[in-house]
C-alpha positions in Angstrom: 20.7 -4.6 8.4 17.7 -6.8 8.7 14.1 -5.2 8.0 10.8 -7.0 8.0 7.9 -5.5 6.2 4.0 -6.4 6.6 1.1 -5.1 4.7 -2.5 -6.4 4.8 -4.3 -3.0 3.8 -6.3 -4.8 0.8 -7.1 -8.5 0.0 -3.5 -9.3 -0.1 -1.3 -10.2 2.8 2.3 -9.6 2.1 5.6 -9.9 4.2 8.9 -9.2 3.0 12.5 -9.1 4.6 15.3 -7.1 3.7 18.4 -8.6 4.8 21.8 -6.8 3.9 20.6 -6.1 0.1 18.7 -9.3 -0.4 15.0 -9.2 -0.2 12.9 -12.3 0.1 8.9 -12.1 0.3 5.6 -13.9 1.1 2.5 -12.6 -1.0 -1.3 -14.2 -0.9 -4.6 -13.0 -2.1 -6.5 -14.1 1.8 -9.4 -12.0 1.4 -10.2 -11.0 5.0 -7.9 -13.9 6.5 -5.1 -11.3 7.4 -5.5 -12.0 10.9 -5.0 -15.9 10.6 -2.5 -16.1 7.9 0.1 -13.1 8.9 1.9 -14.8 12.0 2.4 -17.8 9.8 3.6 -16.3 7.0 6.0 -14.1 9.1 7.1 -17.2 10.5 7.8 -19.2 7.3 9.7 -16.0 6.0 12.1 -15.7 8.8 12.7 -19.5 8.8 13.7 -19.3 5.1 16.3 -16.9 5.9 17.3 -18.3 8.9 17.0 -15.5 11.6 14.6 -14.7 14.6 12.2 -11.8 15.0 15.1 -10.8 17.6 17.5 -10.1 15.3 15.4 -7.8 13.0 16.7 -3.8 13.2 13.3 -2.1 12.2 9.7 -2.8 11.0 8.0 -1.4 7.8 4.4 -1.3 7.8 2.0 -0.7 5.0 -0.7 2.1 6.6 -3.3 2.3 4.1 -5.6 3.5 2.5 -7.4 0.2 2.1 -9.9 -1.8 3.9 -10.3 -0.6 7.4 -9.8 -3.9 9.2 -7.2 -4.9 7.0 -5.1 -1.6 7.9 -5.6 -2.6 11.7 -4.7 -5.8 11.3 -1.1 -4.7 9.9 -0.5 -1.7 12.2 -1.4 -3.6 15.1 0.8 -6.4 14.6 3.8 -4.5 13.2 3.3 -1.8 16.6 2.9 -4.8 18.9 5.9 -6.5 17.7 8.0 -3.3 17.4 7.1 -2.7 21.2 8.1 -5.9 22.2 11.5 -5.7 20.2 11.9 -1.9 21.3 12.8 -1.2 17.5 12.1 1.4 14.9 9.4 1.6 12.3 8.3 3.3 9.4 4.8 3.5 7.6 4.2 3.5 3.9 1.4 4.4 1.8 -0.4 1.9 0.2 -0.7 3.8 -3.0 2.8 4.7 -3.0 3.7 0.9 -2.6 1.4 0.5 -6.0 3.4 3.1 -7.3 6.8 1.3 -6.6 5.1 -1.7 -8.0 4.6 0.0 -11.3 8.3 1.0 -11.6 9.4 -2.2 -10.2 7.3 -4.3 -12.7 6.3 -2.0 -15.7 9.2 0.2 -15.7 6.8 3.1 -15.2 8.1 6.5 -14.8 4.6 8.2 -13.7 1.8 6.0 -12.1 -1.7 6.7 -11.3 -2.4 4.6 -8.5 -6.2 3.9 -7.5 -7.7 1.6 -5.1 -11.3 0.5 -4.8 -12.6 2.3 -1.6 -15.9 1.0 -2.2 -19.3 3.2 -1.6 -18.5 4.2 -5.5 -15.3 5.8 -4.6 -11.5 5.1 -5.1 -8.5 5.9 -2.8 -6.1 7.9 -5.5 -2.6 9.2 -5.7 -0.5 10.1 -8.8 3.4 9.2 -8.4 6.9 9.9 -10.4 9.7 8.0 -10.3 12.5 10.0 -8.6 15.9 8.3 -7.4 14.2 4.9 -8.2 11.7 5.4 -5.7 7.8 6.5 -6.1 7.5 10.3 -5.2 4.0 11.5 -4.7 2.8 14.3 -7.0 0.1 16.3 -4.9 -2.0 14.6 -2.3 -3.7 11.5 -2.1 -7.3 11.6 -1.9 -10.2 9.6 -1.6 -13.3 10.5 -4.1 -15.6 9.7 -6.7 -13.8 8.2 -9.7 -15.3 11.0 -11.6 -13.7 13.5 -9.5 -10.1 12.4 -9.2 -7.7 15.3 -9.5 -6.5 16.2 -12.7 -2.4 15.5 -13.4 -0.4 16.9 -16.3 0.2 15.5 -19.6 2.8 12.5 -19.4 3.7 9.1 -19.9 1.2 7.5 -17.2 0.8 3.8 -16.1 -2.6 3.3 -14.4 -2.3 0.7 -11.5 -4.7 -0.8 -8.9 -8.2 -2.4 -8.1 -9.7 1.1 -8.7 -8.7 0.7 -12.3 -10.7 -2.6 -12.7 -13.6 -1.2 -10.7 -13.9 2.2 -12.2 -11.6 2.0 -15.5 -14.1 3.9 -17.8 -14.7 6.7 -15.2 -11.3 7.2 -14.4 -10.2 7.6 -18.2 -12.9 9.9 -18.9 -12.2 12.2 -15.8 -8.1 12.3 -16.3 -8.8 13.2 -20.2 -5.2 11.5 -21.2 -4.0 8.5 -22.9 -2.4 5.9 -20.6 1.0 3.8 -21.7 -0.7 0.5 -19.8 -3.1 -0.3 -17.3 -2.5 -3.2 -14.6 -6.1 -3.2 -12.9 -5.3 -6.8 -10.9 -2.1 -5.2 -9.0 -2.1 -5.0 -5.3 0.3 -3.8 -2.8 3.5 -6.0 -2.2 5.4 -5.4 1.0 8.9 -5.6 -0.9 8.0 -2.1 -2.5 7.5 -1.0 0.9 11.2 -2.1 1.8 12.1 0.1 -1.2 10.5 3.3 0.3 11.5 3.1 3.9 14.9 2.0 3.4 16.1 5.6 2.7 14.1 6.5 6.3 16.0 3.9 8.2 19.4 5.0 6.5 18.7 8.5 7.5 17.8 7.7 11.0 14.2 9.1 10.1 12.3 5.8 11.7 10.2 6.3 14.5 8.8 4.7 17.8 6.2 2.1 17.5 3.8 4.3 19.1 4.0 6.7 16.6 2.9 4.2 13.7 -1.1 5.1 12.7 -3.2 4.2 10.1 -3.7 6.3 6.9 -7.5 5.9 6.1 -8.3 9.0 4.3 -11.9 8.9 5.3 -13.4 8.1 8.7 -16.9 6.4 7.6 -17.0 2.6 6.4 -20.8 2.5 5.5 -23.6 4.5 3.7 -26.5 5.3 5.4 -29.9 3.5 3.8 -30.9 6.6 1.8 -27.3 6.6 0.3 -27.5 3.1 -0.3 -30.8 3.7 -2.2 -29.3 6.5 -4.0 -26.3 4.6 -5.0 -28.4 1.9 -6.7 -30.3 4.1 -8.4 -27.3 5.9 -9.9 
């Protein structure tokens, strides 16, 4: 089986290929240049693997939450490619990808994932390791860092840009010690592959038209009054 994964939900642009048990990845921090870099990164990766897009059996996409424009780039690219190839797709949460990164890189058993959502908010999700994969503990949410949901005591690892932007507020709201914090971590497409592979094996991948972004909120900007209030706070 050959699966291509794409993630553009944050300032990182990442593509990864799973080919019969072997994984290749390209990862760059590109800011807002996802549209310019994504096609060439995919071409480079497939070239390294010695295959063409026609040989792919399925596509995986990071669907957010994250940057509205970034999420749209990745979802649009994967949906268009999947329609052309007539192959199945699977969408993976960016927060789940961060949790899987914490498992892979830090050996985490439990991860508190926070992505800076701007507007003095974070995208937040709690995950635990189950069968080698990140499994959600409750619903993902978008909220002020002071209002993140409580989690049970345990050996938690904090991961994601939300910890860099609002670390003290998150720690105070959660009220529990952390084994470690990786505040510079961003999603990696290879972790999306790990999370999506069981869906392909079990036949749970879907048609391209069913792929949709996961925004968690519908607003991208503050009103003038809200901006002034945020500055005062």
